[in-house]
C-alpha positions, 0 to 999 in steps of 0.5 A, spaced: 253 288 916 249 284 912 249 278 917 246 283 922 241 286 917 239 278 916 239 277 923 234 283 925 230 281 919 229 274 922 227 277 929 222 281 926 219 275 922 219 271 928 215 276 932 210 277 926 210 269 926 204 269 931 199 273 926 195 269 921 197 269 913 204 271 914 209 268 909 216 266 912 222 269 909 227 264 906 234 264 910 240 261 906 244 261 912 239 256 916 242 249 915 237 243 914 235 239 920 237 232 922 234 231 928 226 229 928 221 227 932 223 220 935 230 220 935 235 218 941 239 225 942 245 227 947 244 234 950 251 237 949 250 243 954 246 246 959 243 244 965 242 237 962 249 236 960 251 229 958 244 226 959 240 222 953 233 222 951 228 221 946 225 227 942 218 228 943 217 234 939 220 239 934 219 247 933 222 249 927 220 256 927 224 257 934 229 252 932 228 248 939 227 241 941 223 238 946 226 232 949 222 227 954 224 227 961 229 233 960 229 240 962 223 240 966 221 247 969 216 248 974 209 251 972 205 254 977 197 253 976 192 257 979 186 253 982 180 254 979 173 250 980 174 244 975 182 244 976 185 243 983 191 247 981 198 247 984 206 246 982 207 242 976 213 240 972 213 242 964 218 240 959 222 246 956 225 246 950 232 246 948 236 249 942 237 244 937 244 246 936 245 243 943 243 236 941 246 231 937 244 224 935 247 218 938 251 213 933 246 206 934 253 202 934 257 206 938 252 209 943 256 216 942 254 223 940 256 224 933 255 229 927 251 226 921 250 227 914 246 225 908 248 219 903 244 216 898 244 208 897 244 204 891 236 204 890 236 211 891 233 212 898 236 218 902 239 216 909 242 219 915 249 217 916 254 218 922 260 221 921 266 224 925 272 221 929 269 217 933 263 215 929 262 208 926 259 210 919 253 206 921 246 208 918 242 212 923 235 209 922 229 214 921 223 213 927 217 211 924 212 217 922 206 218 927 200 222 925 197 226 931 190 225 928 189 219 924 186 219 917 179 217 916 178 213 910 171 211 911 166 212 905 161 217 907 155 220 904 159 226 901 164 222 898 164 222 890 162 216 887 168 212 884 164 212 877 164 219 877 171 220 879 174 215 873 169 219 868 174 222 862 171 229 862 177 232 857 180 229 851 185 235 849 186 239 843 188 234 839 182 230 840 177 236 839 180 237 832 179 230 829 
């Protein structure tokens, strides 16, 4: 019964997610994701079963993944003055549980876990009966919009930034 209540609460939260200012409720049943944008994955079930592809985007609120070139659906677009219209192939999402990472050494789908190296970095490791135990490298992070690092007229001067304005309680007593 408790799980059913939790599922109902999750469903209500998902329905209200579209409204602005809503906070997400922490769910202890959700496990951490090991699939991120840029990973090479294997589709385990569905119409695209046994195919591999690269993850283009991840929707964590809906627990879904978009894979490049897989699960394409037809979208009918009406003709307008600026657009000719027609039928287009649009990628649809796949639930993240139906996707698994590919072991870089064997090329087979595997389960993964997190391990810490000697220098303290956290890495993903392939595990399972057919896994090699190799480290699965994380793809490089790419920003959707590049950061602007130019100094402009609205930027604070470096001398103002480095100025000490508070010396603490001990300094004011002396």
